[in-house]
C-alpha positions, 0 to 999 in steps of 0.5 A: 368075291373076297376071302372072307366070303369065300369062307364063309361060303365053304363052311359045312361043305365037303371042299370047306372040311378038306380046306379045314384038315390043310388048315389045322395041320399047318397051324400044328406045323406052325405051333411045332416051329414056335416050340422050337423057337422056345428052345433055351427060352428066356422067362416065360413071362418076357417071353409071352409078352415080348410076342403078345408086344408084336402082336398089338404092333402087327394087328393095330394098323389092321384092326384099326384102319383096315377093317370094321369096327366091331359090333357091341356083340363081338365086343363082347366075345372079344373081352371074353376071349381077352379074359379066357386067353389071359387065364391060359397064358397064365397058366402057361408060364406058371407051368413053365416056371415051375417044370421043363418045356417038355414035360409041360408041353406034351400034358397041356397038348394031350389034355386039350383034345380030350376035354375039347370034343367032348365040349363040342358035342355037347356046345355045337351037337357034333357027333363022333363016330366009334373009330374017331373015339379010338383015334383021339384016345390014341392021339391023346394017350400018345401026346401024354406018355411022351410027357411020361417019358420026358418025365422020367427024366427030370431031376427037379424039386418034386414039389415044383414038378407036381405044381408044373404038373398041375398048371400043365393040366388047368393050361389043357383045360383052357385050351379047350375052353378057348377052342371052343369060345374063340369057334363060337365067337368066330361063327357069329362075325360075318367077315372072320378076317375081321373078327381075327384082326381084332382078336389078335390085337385085343387078347395081346394087350395084357401080357406086354405090361406084364412082361416090362413090369417083370423086366423093370425088376430084374437084377440082371435083365436080358439083352433085348435084342434077342428077346424082341426077335423071338417075339417078332418070330412067335407073333408071325407064327402065332397068327399063323397058328391060332388064325388057322385054327380057329379059321378051320373051326369056322370051316368044318367040326371044332373037334377034328380041327382040335384033334388035328392040330395037336399032331404038332407034338410030332412035328415039334419032335420031327424038328427036334430030330432033324434040325436041333440034332437031338436022340429020339429013340424007338419009344420016342418014335413008337409014340409019334407013330400013335399020335399021327396014326390017331390024327389019320383016324379021326380025319378018316373015320367020320 
């Protein structure tokens, strides 16, 4: 039995639900590590271009030579994924260009779960109990309150800050859209790992071109070495983070996987505290606990 066949057999089972929860939490941790890599980051357009460039390099041999070519139906879905993820990456670059990472990231991650759960209930007929909805509100509310806490410490131009927040909210909506679309797409593929290989190859073709175009027009372009290193690390983490959550949505409820993945904000704060030696404070610890509590309620309240 292949790994793909095992994933398909486990889909919709109690064992599959447990595996999905583990994959979603693994995805959350990987996303938090990715966030830590962006501390002192380069221009966001260059960073995304470097990540996607490495994603093409890593994924191309797998997609082109090791797995089957996509059917016409899957090819259409991959084209849709390319368009949606391009819009998401565009909004994130615009948001990071105008507001700080510590403000933008929580707004995006706090908006996404609520929209995803609502959309999953309409599209996949998933149902959440009242207790689970309480958990969603605790988690998203805690994340958004972290954003407000970080916002108070910002000294940016108010107009730039408002624009950054606008793009961040749109980014959160696009997180929900791509989560639903990707979950639908991977469920249509007989082989989940074949879909993942082509997904990472196809959706990474755009930003290397944009990043290189921007790099060539800079008056003082940064050294390529550190940028390419961060790009490679980000690409590996993207495979783990996006691949993990997409497999989780193949195995179990899309809404639950999306909510659990947003515990990345807790992991990010812990990394900042334990590794980067950042000050956390009582208020932030409380909000982290609220986010974690929300995830536990969602997982246990179904």
